[in-house]
DSSP file (Angstrom, degrees, kcal/mol; ACC not computed):
  #  RESIDUE AA STRUCTURE BP1 BP2  ACC     N-H-->O    O-->H-N    N-H-->O    O-->H-N    TCO  KAPPA ALPHA  PHI   PSI    X-CA   Y-CA   Z-CA
    1    1 A M    >         0   0    0      0, 0.0     3,-1.7     0, 0.0     6,-0.2   0.000 360.0 360.0 360.0 136.7   38.3   41.8   -8.9
    2    2 A N  T 3   +     0   0    0      1,-0.3     3,-0.1     5,-0.1     5,-0.0  -0.344 360.0  11.9 -60.8 127.5   39.4   39.5  -11.7
    3    3 A G  T 3  S+     0   0    0      1,-0.3     2,-0.6    -2,-0.1    -1,-0.3   0.394  89.3 129.8  88.4  -3.6   36.7   36.8  -12.5
    4    4 A C    <>  -     0   0    0     -3,-1.7     4,-1.9     1,-0.2    -1,-0.3  -0.771  47.8-155.7 -90.3 119.4   33.9   38.5  -10.5
    5    5 A I  H  > S+     0   0    0     -2,-0.6     4,-1.9     1,-0.2    -1,-0.2   0.845  94.3  53.5 -61.6 -36.0   30.8   38.7  -12.7
    6    6 A F  H  > S+     0   0    0      2,-0.2     4,-2.3     1,-0.2    -1,-0.2   0.887 107.1  51.3 -69.8 -37.1   29.5   41.6  -10.6
    7    7 A C  H  > S+     0   0    0      1,-0.2     4,-2.1     2,-0.2    -1,-0.2   0.871 108.1  53.4 -62.6 -35.9   32.8   43.5  -11.1
    8    8 A A  H  X>S+     0   0    0     -4,-1.9     5,-2.9     2,-0.2     6,-1.0   0.886 107.4  50.3 -66.2 -37.2   32.4   42.9  -14.8
    9    9 A I  H ><5S+     0   0    0     -4,-1.9     3,-0.9     4,-0.2    -2,-0.2   0.913 110.1  50.4 -66.2 -43.0   28.9   44.4  -14.7
   10   10 A V  H 3<5S+     0   0    0     -4,-2.3    -2,-0.2     1,-0.2    -1,-0.2   0.884 111.5  48.5 -60.7 -38.8   30.2   47.5  -12.8
   11   11 A A  H 3<5S-     0   0    0     -4,-2.1    -1,-0.2    -5,-0.2    -2,-0.2   0.554 115.3-116.7 -77.7  -9.0   32.9   47.8  -15.5
   12   12 A G  T <<5S+     0   0    0     -3,-0.9    -3,-0.2    -4,-0.5    -2,-0.1   0.687  86.8 114.8  79.6  16.8   30.4   47.5  -18.3
   13   13 A E  S   <S+     0   0    0     -5,-2.9    -4,-0.2    -6,-0.2    -5,-0.1   0.502  71.4  46.6 -97.5  -5.1   32.0   44.3  -19.5
   14   14 A A  S    S-     0   0    0     -6,-1.0    -2,-0.1    -8,-0.1     2,-0.1  -0.980  91.1-107.1-133.0 145.2   29.0   42.1  -18.7
   15   15 A P        +     0   0    0      0, 0.0     2,-0.3     0, 0.0    -6,-0.1  -0.416  43.0 158.1 -78.0 152.2   25.4   42.7  -19.5
   16   16 A A        -     0   0    0     -2,-0.1     2,-1.1    -7,-0.1    14,-0.1  -0.953  45.1-119.5-161.5 149.7   22.8   43.6  -16.9
   17   17 A T        -     0   0    0     12,-0.4    12,-2.4    -2,-0.3     2,-0.2  -0.815  42.4-152.7 -93.5  98.3   19.4   45.3  -16.8
   18   18 A K  E     +A   28   0A   0     -2,-1.1    10,-0.3    10,-0.2     3,-0.1  -0.501  27.1 178.4 -80.4 137.7   20.3   48.3  -14.6
   19   19 A I  E    S-     0   0A   0      8,-3.7     2,-0.3     1,-0.4     9,-0.2   0.752  73.1  -1.4 -97.2 -38.7   17.7   49.9  -12.5
   20   20 A F  E     +A   27   0A   0      7,-1.6     7,-2.9     2,-0.0    -1,-0.4  -0.989  58.9 179.6-156.5 146.7   20.0   52.5  -10.8
   21   21 A E  E     +A   26   0A   0     -2,-0.3     5,-0.2     5,-0.2     2,-0.2  -0.948  10.5 154.0-154.1 135.5   23.6   53.5  -10.8
   22   22 A D        -     0   0    0      3,-2.2    -2,-0.0    -2,-0.3    22,-0.0  -0.693  63.1 -72.6-138.8-162.2   25.6   56.2   -9.0
   23   23 A D  S    S+     0   0    0     -2,-0.2     3,-0.1     1,-0.2    21,-0.0   0.743 129.3  28.7 -69.9 -20.5   29.3   56.6   -7.9
   24   24 A T  S    S+     0   0    0      1,-0.1    20,-3.0    20,-0.1    21,-0.4   0.765 118.8  33.2-110.3 -36.7   28.9   54.0   -5.2
   25   25 A L  E     - B   0  43A   0     18,-0.3    -3,-2.2    19,-0.1     2,-0.3  -0.820  47.9-160.6-129.4 159.1   26.2   51.4   -6.1
   26   26 A V  E     -AB  21  42A   0     16,-2.1    16,-3.0    -2,-0.3     2,-0.4  -0.990   9.3-165.7-134.5 136.6   24.6   49.6   -9.0
   27   27 A A  E     +AB  20  41A   0     -7,-2.9    -8,-3.7    -2,-0.3    -7,-1.6  -0.993  18.8 161.5-123.8 130.2   21.2   48.0   -8.9
   28   28 A F  E     -AB  18  40A   0     12,-2.3    12,-3.3    -2,-0.4   -10,-0.2  -0.959  42.8 -87.0-146.3 158.2   20.1   45.5  -11.6
   29   29 A L  E     - B   0  39A   0    -12,-2.4   -12,-0.4    -2,-0.3    10,-0.3  -0.392  45.1-112.9 -68.5 142.7   17.6   42.8  -12.2
   30   30 A D        -     0   0    0      8,-2.6     7,-0.1     1,-0.1     8,-0.1  -0.544  16.1-140.7 -68.5 137.6   18.5   39.3  -11.0
   31   31 A I  S    S+     0   0    0      1,-0.3    -1,-0.1    -2,-0.2    -2,-0.1   0.682 102.4  40.0 -79.2 -14.9   19.0   37.0  -14.1
   32   32 A R  S    S-     0   0    0     90,-0.1    -1,-0.3    91,-0.0    90,-0.2  -0.599  90.5-171.0-127.1  70.4   17.3   34.2  -12.1
   33   33 A P        -     0   0    0      0, 0.0    89,-0.3     0, 0.0     3,-0.1  -0.298  27.4-156.4 -70.9 143.8   14.5   36.1  -10.3
   34   34 A I  S    S+     0   0    0      1,-0.2     2,-0.3    87,-0.2    87,-0.2   0.879  87.5   7.8 -79.5 -41.1   12.3   34.6   -7.6
   35   35 A T  S >  S-     0   0    0     82,-0.1     3,-2.0    86,-0.1    -1,-0.2  -0.897 100.6 -79.3-130.8 162.5    9.6   37.1   -8.3
   36   36 A R  T 3  S+     0   0    0     -2,-0.3     3,-0.1     1,-0.2    90,-0.0  -0.469 120.9  27.0 -61.9 128.8    9.1   39.7  -11.1
   37   37 A G  T 3  S+     0   0    0      1,-0.3    -1,-0.2    -2,-0.2     2,-0.2   0.377  75.9 161.3  97.3  -4.4   11.3   42.7  -10.1
   38   38 A H    <   -     0   0    0     -3,-2.0    -8,-2.6    66,-0.1     2,-0.3  -0.347  22.7-171.7 -51.2 115.2   13.8   40.7   -8.0
   39   39 A T  E     -BC  29 103A   0     64,-2.7    64,-3.1   -10,-0.3     2,-0.4  -0.867  21.1-145.7-121.0 147.6   16.8   43.2   -7.9
   40   40 A L  E     -BC  28 102A   0    -12,-3.3   -12,-2.3    -2,-0.3     2,-0.5  -0.940   8.9-161.3-111.3 136.4   20.3   43.0   -6.7
   41   41 A V  E     +BC  27 101A   0     60,-2.1    60,-2.6    -2,-0.4   -14,-0.2  -0.982  18.4 175.6-113.8 120.3   22.1   46.0   -5.2
   42   42 A I  E     -B   26   0A   0    -16,-3.0   -16,-2.1    -2,-0.5     2,-0.2  -0.935  33.3-116.4-127.1 152.5   25.8   45.9   -5.1
   43   43 A P  E     -B   25   0A   0      0, 0.0   -18,-0.3     0, 0.0     4,-0.2  -0.583  25.1-131.9 -74.1 146.5   28.6   48.2   -4.1
   44   44 A K  S    S+     0   0    0    -20,-3.0     2,-0.4    -2,-0.2   -19,-0.1   0.844  92.4  74.8 -66.4 -33.5   30.9   49.2   -7.1
   45   45 A S  S    S-     0   0    0    -21,-0.4     2,-0.2     1,-0.1   -38,-0.0  -0.656  97.3-109.2 -82.2 134.4   33.9   48.4   -5.0
   46   46 A H        +     0   0    0     -2,-0.4     2,-0.3    52,-0.1    -2,-0.1  -0.463  43.3 164.1 -70.0 129.5   34.5   44.6   -4.5
   47   47 A A        -     0   0    0     -2,-0.2    52,-3.3    -4,-0.2     6,-0.1  -0.952  24.1-156.1-137.8 119.5   33.9   43.1   -1.1
   48   48 A S  S    S-     0   0    0     -2,-0.3     2,-0.3    50,-0.3    41,-0.3   0.831  72.1 -12.7 -72.4 -29.6   33.6   39.3   -1.2
   49   49 A D  S >  S-     0   0    0     48,-0.1     3,-1.5    39,-0.1     4,-0.3  -0.918  85.4 -77.9-156.4-179.4   31.6   39.1    2.0
   50   50 A L  G >  S+     0   0    0      1,-0.3     3,-1.1    -2,-0.3     8,-0.1   0.787 121.8  65.1 -62.7 -27.1   30.5   41.2    5.0
   51   51 A D  G 3  S+     0   0    0      1,-0.2    -1,-0.3     3,-0.0    -3,-0.0   0.825 109.5  40.5 -60.5 -29.1   33.9   40.8    6.7
   52   52 A H  G <  S+     0   0    0     -3,-1.5     2,-0.5     2,-0.1    -1,-0.2   0.343  94.4  99.2-103.5   6.6   35.3   42.8    3.8
   53   53 A L  S <  S-     0   0    0     -3,-1.1    -6,-0.1    -4,-0.3    -7,-0.0  -0.828  77.5-120.8 -98.5 126.2   32.5   45.4    3.4
   54   54 A D     >  -     0   0    0     -2,-0.5     4,-2.4     1,-0.1     3,-0.3  -0.469  21.5-130.9 -59.1 129.3   33.1   48.8    5.0
   55   55 A P  H  > S+     0   0    0      0, 0.0     4,-2.0     0, 0.0    -1,-0.1   0.872 106.9  52.4 -54.1 -41.7   30.2   49.3    7.5
   56   56 A E  H  > S+     0   0    0      1,-0.2     4,-1.8     2,-0.2     5,-0.1   0.911 109.6  48.6 -63.3 -40.1   29.4   52.8    6.2
   57   57 A L  H  > S+     0   0    0     -3,-0.3     4,-3.0     1,-0.2    -1,-0.2   0.877 107.5  56.2 -63.2 -39.1   29.1   51.3    2.7
   58   58 A G  H  X S+     0   0    0     -4,-2.4     4,-2.6     1,-0.2    -1,-0.2   0.891 105.6  51.7 -59.1 -38.3   26.9   48.6    4.1
   59   59 A G  H  X S+     0   0    0     -4,-2.0     4,-2.3     2,-0.2    -2,-0.2   0.882 110.5  47.8 -66.3 -38.0   24.6   51.4    5.4
   60   60 A V  H  X S+     0   0    0     -4,-1.8     4,-2.2     2,-0.2    -2,-0.2   0.898 112.0  50.8 -65.8 -43.0   24.5   53.0    2.0
   61   61 A L  H  X S+     0   0    0     -4,-3.0     4,-1.9     2,-0.2    -2,-0.2   0.940 114.2  41.6 -60.6 -49.0   23.7   49.7    0.4
   62   62 A F  H  X S+     0   0    0     -4,-2.6     4,-2.5     2,-0.2    -1,-0.2   0.870 111.1  58.5 -65.3 -38.3   20.9   48.9    2.8
   63   63 A G  H  X S+     0   0    0     -4,-2.3     4,-1.9     1,-0.2    -2,-0.2   0.902 108.6  44.5 -58.7 -44.4   19.7   52.5    2.6
   64   64 A F  H  X S+     0   0    0     -4,-2.2     4,-2.8     2,-0.2    -1,-0.2   0.883 110.0  56.2 -68.8 -38.1   19.2   52.2   -1.1
   65   65 A G  H  X S+     0   0    0     -4,-1.9     4,-2.4     2,-0.2    -2,-0.2   0.887 107.2  50.1 -56.6 -40.3   17.6   48.7   -0.7
   66   66 A H  H  X S+     0   0    0     -4,-2.5     4,-1.9     2,-0.2    -1,-0.2   0.922 111.1  47.9 -64.4 -45.1   15.1   50.3    1.6
   67   67 A R  H  X S+     0   0    0     -4,-1.9     4,-2.4     2,-0.2    -2,-0.2   0.905 111.5  50.8 -62.9 -41.4   14.4   53.0   -1.0
   68   68 A L  H  X S+     0   0    0     -4,-2.8     4,-2.1     1,-0.2    -2,-0.2   0.902 107.5  53.0 -66.4 -39.8   14.0   50.4   -3.7
   69   69 A A  H  X S+     0   0    0     -4,-2.4     4,-0.7     1,-0.2    -1,-0.2   0.889 110.6  47.4 -61.7 -39.1   11.6   48.4   -1.7
   70   70 A K  H >X S+     0   0    0     -4,-1.9     4,-0.9     1,-0.2     3,-0.8   0.896 109.7  53.7 -67.7 -38.0    9.5   51.5   -1.2
   71   71 A A  H >X S+     0   0    0     -4,-2.4     4,-2.0     1,-0.2     3,-0.6   0.858 100.2  60.7 -59.6 -37.8    9.7   52.2   -4.9
   72   72 A M  H 3< S+     0   0    0     -4,-2.1     7,-2.4     1,-0.3    -1,-0.2   0.745 103.2  52.2 -66.0 -22.4    8.4   48.7   -5.7
   73   73 A R  H << S+     0   0    0     -3,-0.8    -1,-0.3    -4,-0.7    -2,-0.2   0.766 114.9  41.2 -78.1 -27.8    5.2   49.6   -3.8
   74   74 A R  H << S+     0   0    0     -4,-0.9    -2,-0.2    -3,-0.6    -3,-0.1   0.668 107.1  66.9 -95.8 -21.2    4.7   52.8   -5.8
   75   75 A G  S >< S-     0   0    0     -4,-2.0     3,-1.4    -5,-0.1    58,-0.2   0.000 106.4 -68.1 -91.4-164.3    5.6   51.7   -9.3
   76   76 A G  T 3  S+     0   0    0     56,-1.0    57,-0.1     1,-0.3    56,-0.1   0.610 123.7  66.8 -66.6 -14.1    4.2   49.4  -11.8
   77   77 A L  T 3  S-     0   0    0     55,-0.4    -1,-0.3    -6,-0.2    -4,-0.1   0.802  83.2-158.6 -72.5 -28.0    5.0   46.3   -9.8
   78   78 A A    <   -     0   0    0     -3,-1.4    -5,-0.2    -7,-0.2    -2,-0.1   0.869  19.9-174.5  50.5  43.3    2.5   47.4   -7.1
   79   79 A A        -     0   0    0     -7,-2.4    28,-0.2     1,-0.1    -1,-0.1  -0.247  28.0-152.4 -64.4 154.0    4.2   45.3   -4.5
   80   80 A D  S    S-     0   0    0     26,-2.9     2,-0.3     1,-0.2    27,-0.2   0.579  75.4 -23.5 -98.7 -15.1    2.6   44.9   -1.1
   81   81 A G  E     -D  106   0A   0     25,-1.6    25,-2.8    -9,-0.1     2,-0.3  -0.936  62.4-129.2-172.6-171.5    6.0   44.3    0.6
   82   82 A A  E     -D  105   0A   0     -2,-0.3     2,-0.5    23,-0.3   -13,-0.0  -0.988  10.4-131.8-158.4 149.1    9.5   43.1    0.0
   83   83 A N  E     -D  104   0A   0     21,-2.5    21,-3.0    -2,-0.3     2,-0.5  -0.927  22.5-168.1 -97.3 129.7   12.2   40.7    1.3
   84   84 A L  E     +D  103   0A   0     -2,-0.5     2,-0.3    19,-0.2    19,-0.2  -0.986  22.0 154.4-115.6 122.0   15.6   42.3    1.7
   85   85 A L  E     -D  102   0A   0     17,-2.1    17,-3.0    -2,-0.5     2,-0.4  -0.998  34.6-153.6-152.1 154.0   18.4   39.9    2.3
   86   86 A I        -     0   0    0     -2,-0.3     2,-0.8    15,-0.2    15,-0.1  -0.996  14.3-148.5-122.2 126.3   22.1   39.2    2.1
   87   87 A N        -     0   0    0     13,-0.5     2,-0.8    -2,-0.4    13,-0.2  -0.875  21.8-161.6 -92.2 113.1   23.5   35.7    1.8
   88   88 A D        -     0   0    0     -2,-0.8     3,-0.1   -39,-0.1     4,-0.1  -0.821  49.8 -15.4-107.8 101.4   26.9   36.1    3.5
   89   89 A G  S > >S-     0   0    0     -2,-0.8     5,-2.1   -41,-0.3     3,-1.4  -0.006  87.0 -71.8  96.6 158.3   29.3   33.3    2.7
   90   90 A K  G > 5S+     0   0    0      1,-0.3     3,-1.7     3,-0.2    -1,-0.1   0.821 128.1  59.1 -54.1 -38.1   29.1   29.9    1.2
   91   91 A A  G 3 5S+     0   0    0      1,-0.3    -1,-0.3     2,-0.1    -2,-0.1   0.715 105.5  51.0 -67.0 -19.2   27.4   28.4    4.2
   92   92 A A  G < 5S-     0   0    0     -3,-1.4    -1,-0.3    -4,-0.1    -2,-0.2   0.115 125.7-101.5-103.4  17.3   24.6   31.0    3.7
   93   93 A F  T < 5 +     0   0    0     -3,-1.7     2,-0.6     1,-0.2    -3,-0.2   0.729  61.8 164.2  69.9  25.5   24.2   30.1    0.0
   94   94 A Q      < +     0   0    0     -5,-2.1    -1,-0.2     1,-0.2     3,-0.1  -0.643   8.6 175.4 -72.5 121.4   26.1   33.0   -1.4
   95   95 A T        +     0   0    0     -2,-0.6     2,-0.6     1,-0.2    -1,-0.2   0.736  66.2  49.7-102.0 -28.3   26.9   32.1   -5.0
   96   96 A V  S    S-     0   0    0      2,-0.1     2,-2.0     4,-0.1    -1,-0.2  -0.968  81.0-141.7-113.8 118.7   28.5   35.2   -6.3
   97   97 A H  S    S+     0   0    0     -2,-0.6     2,-0.3    -3,-0.1   -48,-0.1  -0.354  73.1  93.6 -87.2  60.7   31.3   36.3   -3.9
   98   98 A H  S    S-     0   0    0     -2,-2.0   -50,-0.3   -50,-0.1    -2,-0.1  -0.922  90.9-101.3-142.0 119.2   30.7   40.0   -4.1
   99   99 A V        +     0   0    0    -52,-3.3     2,-0.3    -2,-0.3   -52,-0.1  -0.060  52.2 170.2 -48.0 135.2   28.4   41.4   -1.5
  100  100 A H        -     0   0    0    -13,-0.2     2,-0.6   -58,-0.2   -13,-0.5  -0.981  28.7-139.9-152.8 138.7   24.9   41.9   -2.9
  101  101 A L  E     -C   41   0A   0    -60,-2.6   -60,-2.1    -2,-0.3     2,-0.5  -0.876  17.1-144.4-101.5 121.7   21.5   42.8   -1.3
  102  102 A H  E     -CD  40  85A   0    -17,-3.0   -17,-2.1    -2,-0.6     2,-0.5  -0.742  11.7-168.8 -83.1 126.4   18.5   41.0   -2.8
  103  103 A V  E     -CD  39  84A   0    -64,-3.1   -64,-2.7    -2,-0.5   -19,-0.2  -0.972  10.9-175.9-118.1 114.2   15.4   43.1   -2.9
  104  104 A I  E     - D   0  83A   0    -21,-3.0   -21,-2.5    -2,-0.5   -66,-0.1  -0.934  18.9-136.7-118.9 108.7   12.5   40.8   -3.7
  105  105 A P  E     - D   0  82A   0      0, 0.0     2,-0.3     0, 0.0   -23,-0.3  -0.372  23.5-164.1 -65.4 142.1    9.0   42.3   -4.2
  106  106 A R  E     - D   0  81A   0    -25,-2.8   -26,-2.9    -2,-0.1   -25,-1.6  -0.925   9.7-154.1-129.0 153.5    6.2   40.4   -2.6
  107  107 A H    >   -     0   0    0     -2,-0.3     3,-1.8   -28,-0.2   -28,-0.1  -0.959  37.3 -91.0-125.2 143.7    2.4   40.5   -3.0
  108  108 A S  T 3  S+     0   0    0     -2,-0.4   -27,-0.0     1,-0.3     0, 0.0  -0.271 113.0  11.6 -50.4 130.3   -0.3   39.5   -0.4
  109  109 A G  T 3  S+     0   0    0      1,-0.1     3,-0.4     3,-0.0    -1,-0.3   0.667  88.7 127.3  77.9  17.2   -1.1   35.9   -0.7
  110  110 A D    <>  +     0   0    0     -3,-1.8     4,-3.3     1,-0.2     5,-0.3   0.183  26.1 115.9 -93.1  17.2    1.8   35.1   -3.0
  111  111 A I  H  > S+     0   0    0      1,-0.2     4,-2.3     2,-0.2    -1,-0.2   0.871  79.9  43.0 -61.5 -39.4    3.3   32.2   -1.0
  112  112 A L  H  > S+     0   0    0     -3,-0.4     4,-2.4     2,-0.2    -1,-0.2   0.905 116.9  46.6 -72.4 -39.6    2.7   29.5   -3.7
  113  113 A R  H  > S+     0   0    0     -4,-0.2     4,-2.3     2,-0.2    -2,-0.2   0.870 113.5  50.6 -65.8 -38.3    3.8   31.8   -6.5
  114  114 A F  H  X S+     0   0    0     -4,-3.3     4,-2.0     2,-0.2    -2,-0.2   0.913 110.8  47.6 -65.8 -44.4    6.8   32.7   -4.4
  115  115 A A  H  X S+     0   0    0     -4,-2.3     4,-1.4    -5,-0.3    -2,-0.2   0.926 113.3  48.2 -63.6 -44.5    7.7   29.1   -3.7
  116  116 A R  H  X S+     0   0    0     -4,-2.4     4,-3.1     1,-0.2     5,-0.3   0.904 111.4  50.9 -61.2 -42.5    7.3   28.2   -7.4
  117  117 A G  H  X S+     0   0    0     -4,-2.3     4,-1.8     1,-0.2    -1,-0.2   0.834 105.3  56.6 -65.3 -35.1    9.5   31.2   -8.3
  118  118 A F  H  < S+     0   0    0     -4,-2.0    -1,-0.2     2,-0.2    -2,-0.2   0.855 115.3  37.5 -65.9 -33.7   12.2   30.0   -5.9
  119  119 A V  H  < S+     0   0    0     -4,-1.4    -2,-0.2    -3,-0.2    -1,-0.2   0.932 127.2  33.6 -80.5 -51.6   12.4   26.7   -7.6
  120  120 A L  H  < S-     0   0    0     -4,-3.1    -3,-0.2    -5,-0.2    -2,-0.2   0.916  75.0-173.1 -77.6 -45.0   11.9   27.8  -11.2
  121  121 A R     <  +     0   0    0     -4,-1.8   -87,-0.2    -5,-0.3    -3,-0.1   0.942  19.2 171.2  48.4  63.7   13.7   31.3  -11.1
  122  122 A R        -     0   0    0    -89,-0.3    -1,-0.2   -90,-0.2   -90,-0.1  -0.833  33.3-113.0-102.1 139.6   12.7   32.3  -14.7
  123  123 A P        -     0   0    0      0, 0.0     2,-0.2     0, 0.0   -92,-0.1  -0.408  25.4-148.8 -73.1 149.9   13.3   35.7  -16.0
  124  124 A H        -     0   0    0    -89,-0.1     2,-0.5     1,-0.1     3,-0.1  -0.505  51.4 -57.0-103.2 176.1   10.4   38.1  -16.8
  125  125 A D     >  -     0   0    0     -2,-0.2     4,-1.9     1,-0.2     5,-0.2  -0.421  55.7-159.4 -59.3 109.5   10.3   40.8  -19.5
  126  126 A R  H  > S+     0   0    0     -2,-0.5     4,-3.0     1,-0.2     5,-0.2   0.902  81.7  52.1 -61.8 -45.3   13.3   42.8  -18.3
  127  127 A D  H  > S+     0   0    0      1,-0.2     4,-2.3     2,-0.2    -1,-0.2   0.934 113.6  41.6 -64.5 -47.6   12.5   46.0  -20.1
  128  128 A S  H  > S+     0   0    0      2,-0.2     4,-1.9     1,-0.2    -1,-0.2   0.859 115.9  50.9 -69.1 -34.0    9.0   46.4  -18.7
  129  129 A T  H  X S+     0   0    0     -4,-1.9     4,-2.0     2,-0.2    -2,-0.2   0.926 111.1  47.9 -67.4 -44.8   10.0   45.2  -15.2
  130  130 A A  H  X S+     0   0    0     -4,-3.0     4,-2.7     1,-0.2     5,-0.2   0.929 111.5  50.6 -60.5 -44.2   12.9   47.7  -15.1
  131  131 A A  H  X S+     0   0    0     -4,-2.3     4,-2.2    -5,-0.2    -1,-0.2   0.869 108.0  53.6 -61.0 -37.8   10.5   50.5  -16.3
  132  132 A A  H  X S+     0   0    0     -4,-1.9     4,-1.3     2,-0.2   -56,-1.0   0.909 112.4  43.7 -64.1 -40.4    8.0   49.5  -13.5
  133  133 A I  H  X S+     0   0    0     -4,-2.0     4,-1.9     2,-0.2     3,-0.2   0.923 112.3  51.5 -72.6 -41.7   10.7   49.8  -10.9
  134  134 A R  H  X S+     0   0    0     -4,-2.7     4,-2.4     1,-0.2    -2,-0.2   0.874 105.9  55.9 -61.0 -37.1   12.1   53.0  -12.3
  135  135 A S  H  X S+     0   0    0     -4,-2.2     4,-2.6     1,-0.2    -1,-0.2   0.884 106.4  51.9 -62.7 -35.5    8.6   54.5  -12.3
  136  136 A G  H  X S+     0   0    0     -4,-1.3     4,-2.3    -3,-0.2    -2,-0.2   0.884 108.2  50.1 -64.4 -40.5    8.4   53.7   -8.6
  137  137 A L  H  X S+     0   0    0     -4,-1.9     4,-2.2     2,-0.2    -2,-0.2   0.884 111.0  49.9 -66.8 -37.3   11.7   55.5   -7.9
  138  138 A D  H  X S+     0   0    0     -4,-2.4     4,-2.4     2,-0.2    -2,-0.2   0.941 111.3  48.2 -64.8 -47.7   10.4   58.5   -9.8
  139  139 A R  H  X S+     0   0    0     -4,-2.6     4,-2.3     1,-0.2    -2,-0.2   0.890 110.7  51.1 -58.9 -40.2    7.2   58.6   -7.8
  140  140 A L  H  X S+     0   0    0     -4,-2.3     4,-2.2     2,-0.2    -1,-0.2   0.935 110.0  50.2 -61.5 -47.5    9.1   58.2   -4.6
  141  141 A A  H  X S+     0   0    0     -4,-2.2     4,-1.9     1,-0.2    -2,-0.2   0.882 110.1  51.0 -58.9 -41.4   11.3   61.2   -5.6
  142  142 A D  H  X S+     0   0    0     -4,-2.4     4,-1.7     2,-0.2    -1,-0.2   0.886 108.3  51.2 -64.6 -39.2    8.2   63.2   -6.4
  143  143 A E  H  X S+     0   0    0     -4,-2.3     4,-0.8     1,-0.2    -2,-0.2   0.912 110.3  49.9 -61.1 -43.4    6.7   62.5   -3.0
  144  144 A E  H  < S+     0   0    0     -4,-2.2     3,-0.4     1,-0.2    -1,-0.2   0.850 108.6  51.7 -65.7 -34.2    9.9   63.6   -1.3
  145  145 A K  H  < S+     0   0    0     -4,-1.9    -1,-0.2     1,-0.2    -2,-0.2   0.859 106.5  55.6 -68.0 -34.8    9.9   66.9   -3.3
  146  146 A A  H  <        0   0    0     -4,-1.7    -1,-0.2     1,-0.2    -2,-0.2   0.670 360.0 360.0 -72.5 -17.7    6.3   67.6   -2.2
  147  147 A V     <        0   0    0     -4,-0.8    -1,-0.2    -3,-0.4    -2,-0.1   0.486 360.0 360.0 -83.0 360.0    7.2   67.3    1.5
């Protein structure tokens, strides 16, 4: 869609630190992260809000978000948990009107750091953060092969 920054990322016309990409989805680091590793997962096809998102695609989107949250526990981020959320519509503080799932890694006892990150939203070293998440995806894939 014309003017959509996320569509520009999908098209390779805007920069992003990508974590994952396939024919359906792209996952990339948030430029204003709440915590180190805060990642956005988007469908490649534009849907401005949940009313415009195909339910099956929504399932794929959340399924990968689930996988990413598990990977954040296994990789270099060593997360203890994750917040997965979608802000749907302006009333819900959606600022980019292309459906996106936030996957925000959390650590036990991080409430003050989380609150500070929510206000400051400063980027971390993108390359090492992306590598840490990708290592978790690799470990998760290895676990699945072993089963």
